[in-house]
C-alpha positions in Angstrom: -6.3 -14.1 -7.2 -5.8 -17.1 -9.4 -6.8 -16.7 -13.1 -10.3 -17.8 -14.2 -10.3 -21.1 -16.1 -9.8 -21.0 -19.9 -6.6 -18.9 -20.1 -3.1 -19.7 -19.3 -1.7 -16.9 -17.1 1.9 -15.7 -17.0 2.8 -15.7 -13.3 5.9 -13.8 -12.0 8.3 -15.3 -9.6 10.0 -13.1 -7.1 13.3 -13.4 -8.9 11.8 -12.4 -12.2 10.1 -9.4 -10.7 13.2 -8.3 -8.9 15.3 -8.6 -12.1 12.7 -6.9 -14.2 12.7 -9.8 -16.7 9.0 -10.3 -16.8 6.2 -7.8 -16.0 2.5 -8.3 -16.3 0.6 -6.2 -18.9 -2.6 -4.4 -18.0 -5.6 -2.7 -19.6 -6.8 0.2 -17.4 -10.5 1.2 -17.2 -11.6 4.5 -15.7 -14.5 6.9 -15.7 -17.8 7.0 -13.8 -19.8 10.0 -12.8 -17.0 12.5 -13.2 -15.8 15.1 -15.7 -13.6 14.1 -18.5 -10.6 16.0 -17.0 -11.0 14.3 -13.7 -11.4 10.9 -15.2 -8.2 11.3 -17.2 -6.3 12.7 -14.2 -7.4 9.7 -12.0 -6.6 7.3 -14.8 -3.1 8.8 -15.1 -2.6 8.2 -11.4 -3.9 4.7 -11.7 -1.2 4.1 -14.4 1.5 5.2 -11.8 0.0 2.8 -9.3 0.0 0.0 -11.8 3.6 0.6 -12.6 4.5 0.6 -8.9 2.7 -2.7 -8.5 4.8 -4.3 -11.2 2.8 -4.1 -14.5 3.1 -2.3 -17.7 0.1 -0.4 -19.0 -0.8 -1.5 -22.5 -3.9 0.5 -23.1 -6.4 2.7 -21.2 -10.2 3.2 -21.6 -12.7 5.6 -20.2 -16.4 5.0 -19.8 -18.3 7.8 -18.2 -21.7 6.9 -16.7 -24.1 8.8 -14.5 -24.9 5.5 -12.6 -22.7 2.4 -12.4 -24.1 -0.8 -13.9 -24.9 -3.2 -11.1 -23.6 -6.2 -13.0 -20.5 -4.9 -14.8 -20.0 -1.3 -13.6 -19.4 -0.1 -17.2 -22.4 -1.7 -18.9 -22.6 -5.0 -20.8 -21.9 -3.4 -24.2 -18.8 -1.6 -23.1 -17.6 -4.7 -21.1 -18.0 -6.9 -24.2 -16.1 -4.3 -26.3 -13.2 -4.2 -23.7 -13.1 -7.9 -23.4 -12.4 -8.2 -27.1 -9.8 -5.5 -26.8 -8.1 -7.3 -23.9 -8.1 -10.5 -25.9 -6.6 -8.8 -28.9 -3.9 -7.1 -26.8 -3.3 -10.3 -24.8 -3.1 -8.4 -21.5 -2.6 -10.3 -18.3 -5.1 -8.3 -16.2 -7.7 -5.5 -16.4 -7.5 -2.8 -13.7 -10.6 -0.7 -12.8 -10.2 2.8 -11.3 -12.9 2.2 -8.7 -13.8 -0.3 -6.0 -15.9 -3.0 -7.7 -18.5 -5.0 -5.9 -17.9 -8.7 -5.5 -20.6 -9.5 -8.0 -19.2 -7.0 -10.6 -15.7 -8.5 -10.2 -17.0 -12.0 -10.7 -19.0 -11.1 -13.8 -16.2 -9.2 -15.3 -13.7 -12.0 -14.8 -16.1 -14.4 -16.5 -16.4 -12.1 -19.4 -12.8 -11.0 -19.7 -11.4 -14.5 -19.0 -8.5 -13.0 -17.2 -7.9 -11.3 -13.8 -9.9 -8.2 -13.0 -8.4 -6.0 -10.2 -10.0 -2.9 -8.8 -8.2 0.1 -7.4 -8.5 -1.2 -3.8 -6.8 -4.5 -4.6 -4.1 -2.6 -6.5 -3.2 -0.4 -3.6 -3.4 -3.3 -1.2 -0.9 -5.1 -3.4 1.5 -2.2 -3.4 1.3 -2.0 0.4 2.0 -5.7 0.7 5.2 -5.2 -1.3 6.4 -2.3 0.7 5.5 -3.1 4.3 8.5 -4.3 6.3 7.9 -3.7 10.0 5.8 -6.1 12.1 3.1 -3.4 12.5 3.0 -2.7 8.8 2.7 -6.3 7.8 -0.1 -6.9 10.3 -2.0 -3.8 9.1 -1.7 -4.8 5.4 -2.9 -8.3 6.1 -5.8 -7.1 8.2 -6.9 -4.7 5.4 -6.5 -7.5 2.8 -8.7 -9.9 4.8 -11.4 -7.3 5.3 -11.3 -6.7 1.5 -11.5 -10.5 0.7 -14.2 -11.4 3.2 -17.2 -10.3 1.1 -15.6 -11.8 -2.0 -15.6 -15.4 -0.9 -19.0 -16.4 -2.4 -18.6 -18.3 -5.6 -14.9 -18.4 -5.7 -14.5 -21.9 -4.4 -10.8 -22.8 -3.9 -9.4 -20.1 -6.1 -8.5 -17.9 -3.2 -6.9 -20.7 -1.2 -3.7 -20.4 -3.2 -1.3 -17.5 -3.4 0.3 -16.4 -6.7 2.8 -13.7 -7.5 0.8 -11.4 -9.7 -1.0 -8.2 -8.9 -3.8 -8.7 -6.5 -2.3 -11.9 -5.0 0.5 -10.7 -2.9 -1.3 -9.1 0.0 -2.2 -11.1 3.1 1.1 -12.9 2.9 1.1 -13.9 6.6 -0.8 -17.1 5.9 0.4 -18.7 2.7 -1.9 -21.7 3.0 -4.8 -20.0 4.6 -8.1 -21.7 3.9 -10.2 -18.7 3.1 -13.5 -19.7 4.5 -15.5 -17.1 6.5 -14.9 -18.5 9.9 -11.2 -18.8 9.6 -10.9 -15.3 8.1 -12.9 -13.8 11.0 -10.7 -15.7 13.5 -7.6 -14.4 11.7 -9.0 -10.8 11.7 -9.7 -11.1 15.4 -6.2 -12.3 16.1 -4.6 -9.5 14.0 -6.8 -6.9 15.8 -5.5 -8.2 19.1 -1.9 -8.1 18.0 -2.3 -4.6 16.7 -4.0 -3.6 19.9 -1.0 -4.8 21.8 1.3 -2.8 19.6 -1.0 0.2 19.9 -0.7 0.1 23.7 3.0 0.0 23.5 3.0 3.1 21.3 0.6 4.8 23.7 3.1 4.1 26.5 5.8 5.8 24.4 3.5 8.8 23.7 2.8 9.2 27.5 6.6 9.2 28.1 7.0 11.8 25.4 4.3 14.0 27.0 5.9 13.6 30.4 9.2 15.0 29.0 7.3 17.8 27.2 8.6 16.7 23.8 6.7 18.2 20.9 5.8 16.1 17.9 5.8 17.3 14.3 4.3 14.9 11.7 4.9 14.9 8.0 1.8 14.3 6.0 1.1 14.6 2.3 0.2 13.0 -0.9 2.2 9.9 -1.9 5.4 10.8 -3.7 5.3 14.4 -2.6 8.8 14.0 -1.1 8.1 13.5 2.6 10.9 11.0 3.1 13.4 13.1 1.2 12.5 16.1 3.3 12.8 14.0 6.5 16.3 12.9 5.4 17.2 16.5 4.6 16.0 17.9 7.9 17.3 15.2 10.3 20.0 13.3 8.5 17.9 10.1 8.5 18.4 7.5 5.9 14.9 6.6 4.9 14.4 4.8 1.6 13.6 7.3 -1.2 12.2 6.2 -4.6 10.4 8.0 -7.3 7.4 5.7 -6.9 4.1 5.8 -5.1 4.0 4.4 -1.6 7.8 3.6 -1.6 7.8 3.9 2.3 5.0 2.7 4.6 6.5 2.2 8.0 6.5 5.2 10.3 9.9 6.8 11.1 10.6 9.2 14.0 13.8 11.3 14.2 14.9 14.3 16.3 14.8 17.7 14.7 16.8 20.6 16.1 15.2 24.0 15.5 17.1 27.4 15.3 15.7 28.5 18.6 17.5 25.7 20.4 14.5 23.5 20.8 14.5 19.8 19.9 11.3 18.2 18.6 10.4 14.8 17.2 9.7 14.6 13.4 7.6 11.7 12.3 7.2 10.5 8.7 3.9 8.8 7.8 2.4 6.8 5.0 1.5 8.9 2.0 -2.2 9.5 1.1 -3.9 9.2 -2.3 -7.3 9.9 -3.8 -9.8 7.1 -3.1 -7.5 5.7 -0.4 -9.2 2.4 0.5 -11.3 2.6 3.7 -9.9 -0.8 4.7 -6.4 0.7 4.8 -7.4 3.8 6.7 -9.1 1.5 9.3 -6.2 -0.9 9.5 -3.5 1.8 9.6 -5.5 3.9 12.1 -3.1 2.9 15.0 -0.1 4.1 13.0 -1.9 7.3 12.0 -2.5 8.1 15.6 0.9 9.8 15.5 -0.8 12.3 13.2 -3.7 12.8 15.5 -1.4 13.3 18.5 1.0 15.7 16.7 1.4 19.3 17.8 1.9 20.4 14.2 1.5 18.9 10.8 3.9 19.6 7.9 1.6 19.1 4.9 4.1 18.5 2.1 2.8 19.4 -1.4 4.4 18.6 -4.7 4.6 22.1 -6.1 5.6 20.7 -9.5 2.3 18.8 -9.9 -0.6 20.4 -11.8 -2.8 18.3 -9.5 -1.6 20.0 -6.3 -5.0 21.4 -5.3 -6.7 18.0 -5.7 -3.9 16.3 -3.8 -4.2 18.8 -0.9 -8.0 18.1 -0.8 -7.4 14.4 -0.8 -4.9 14.6 2.1 -7.3 16.8 4.1 -10.2 14.4 3.5 -8.1 11.6 5.1 -7.1 13.8 8.0 -10.8 14.5 8.6 -11.5 10.7 8.5 -8.9 10.0 11.2 -10.0 12.9 13.3 -6.9 15.0 12.7 -8.5 17.9 10.9 -8.1 20.2 13.9 -4.3 19.7 14.3 -2.5 22.9 13.3 -1.0 22.6 9.7 1.9 24.3 7.9 1.9 23.9 4.1 5.3 23.0 2.6 5.6 23.5 -1.2 8.3 20.9 -2.1 10.2 20.4 -5.4 10.5 24.1 -6.2 13.7 23.3 -8.1 11.6 21.7 -10.8 8.2 23.5 -10.3 6.7 26.2 -12.5 7.3 29.6 -10.7 3.6 30.5 -11.1 2.5 27.3 -9.1 5.1 28.0 -6.4 3.9 31.6 -6.1 0.3 30.5 -5.9 1.1 28.0 -3.0 3.3 30.6 -1.3 0.5 33.1 -1.4 -1.5 30.6 0.6 1.1 30.5 3.3 3.2 27.6 2.1 6.9 27.5 2.7 8.8 26.9 -0.6 11.6 24.3 -0.3 13.5 21.7 -2.3 14.2 18.6 -0.3 16.7 17.5 -3.0 18.8 20.7 -3.2 18.2 22.0 0.3 16.8 25.3 -0.9 14.5 26.9 1.7 15.1 24.2 4.3 16.6 26.6 6.9 13.6 28.9 6.4 11.3 25.9 7.0 13.1 25.1 10.3 12.6 28.7 11.3 8.9 28.6 10.3 8.3 25.4 12.3 9.8 27.0 15.4 7.7 30.1 14.9 4.5 28.1 14.5 5.2 25.9 17.5 5.9 28.9 19.7 2.8 30.6 18.4 0.7 27.6 19.6 1.9 28.2 23.1 0.1 30.3 25.7 1.6 33.6 27.1 1.6 33.6 30.9 3.0 35.9 33.6 4.8 34.3 36.5 6.1 35.6 39.9 9.1 33.6 41.0 11.0 34.1 44.2 14.8 34.5 44.0 15.4 31.1 45.8 13.8 29.3 42.8 16.4 29.9 40.2 15.7 26.4 38.9 12.2 27.4 37.9 13.5 30.4 35.9 16.0 28.0 34.2 13.2 25.6 33.4 11.2 28.4 31.8 14.1 29.2 29.5 14.6 25.6 28.7 10.9 24.6 28.0 9.4 27.8 26.8 10.2 31.2 25.3 10.9 33.9 27.8 9.6 37.2 26.4 10.2 39.5 29.4 12.3 39.0 32.5 12.3 41.7 35.2 14.1 41.6 38.6 12.4 43.7 41.2 12.9 43.9 45.0 10.8 40.9 45.9 11.2 38.4 43.1 11.7 37.8 39.3 8.7 38.6 37.2 8.6 36.7 33.9 6.3 36.8 30.9 6.8 33.6 28.9 5.2 31.6 26.1 4.7 28.0 27.3 3.3 24.9 25.7 -0.1 23.9 27.0 1.3 20.7 28.4 3.7 22.6 30.6 1.1 25.0 32.1 0.2 22.8 35.0 3.8 22.5 36.1 4.3 26.2 36.3 0.8 27.0 37.6 1.9 27.7 41.2 4.0 30.6 40.0 1.4 32.1 37.6 0.1 35.6 38.4 
């Protein structure tokens, strides 16, 4: 977004941003029809998001209303008051902790005479900075164009140029894109086709995995809960780890050896957040199919956060939105090395496995718990195998868990726990 006329904006170059020489300053505005505690909690998270996007928070404000004002969201009086505050503080932009309508955003920018960014644009901006793979870049651009499309009216040529401030980085695939409706729709269609091709390639890989009876475990959780650190600890991967929200976006899959001798695939996924923009959920749906297709979800929770319950609820809400609510889940209480014992005990009482991905505490028990949960998902069957089919008995030991093996006069009788995907293969020998 370029700045409204009447005020000279400080724009950041990539070099200045990387060196930390210049950062934008921001006024944060939260509230709405929520309790004071919830409003403050959400605004604190917005401050972390703003920092991750590359701006320093100068001041915050809360305006609680039972109904949003159609023109300014916070009401004309409050908007005028905050416009004076923004001018006095000389902030570069004002960030709202909600998704503003196009009309609200235009009205507020005229009143504030500086950029107004809503929560959706802020998260899109962060995703644009952190996406590196081809799929990630395409998905972020698609989400950005879906966000921009209804905001074309009345903006003239302002959106035809890209800047380097918050709210201007996303959609970087077309630096000189003329943002009229027809060209945006054409670009969206092209991105959807390209993502469809990538999705078909991933589906081919999933089919190959299913043919080889390979189980998939997916890491899910709130952003900054420590999923990437845990992936590195469990598998020896070298995924980027930063103490920032959404530091990694691109999916990573590594092999994980379990104590029982099984080897499964462990997949890291994008972190979730409260009020995750619908545009991003839709655009990243193809990536999140790994979650839907998983045999088990490791739901990583930051045990040191007083917001753990709200974060768990936010993750499960997104899982429901992508049709993954029925996938079996194992809670993992991470960061126990810095968490309050009472919070750890409360999560453990709900079945969570306590670990510290940083120190390694509890990681061996987590591997054991994963193996137990995966085996518990399997069906127990009885098989009657003739002595000339020793290869079948060997395959049972390799692909399942043999509970009882008895050799009688006619054949080998086996009771085994098998993954559902392997039942058809051993069906001819099932009693």
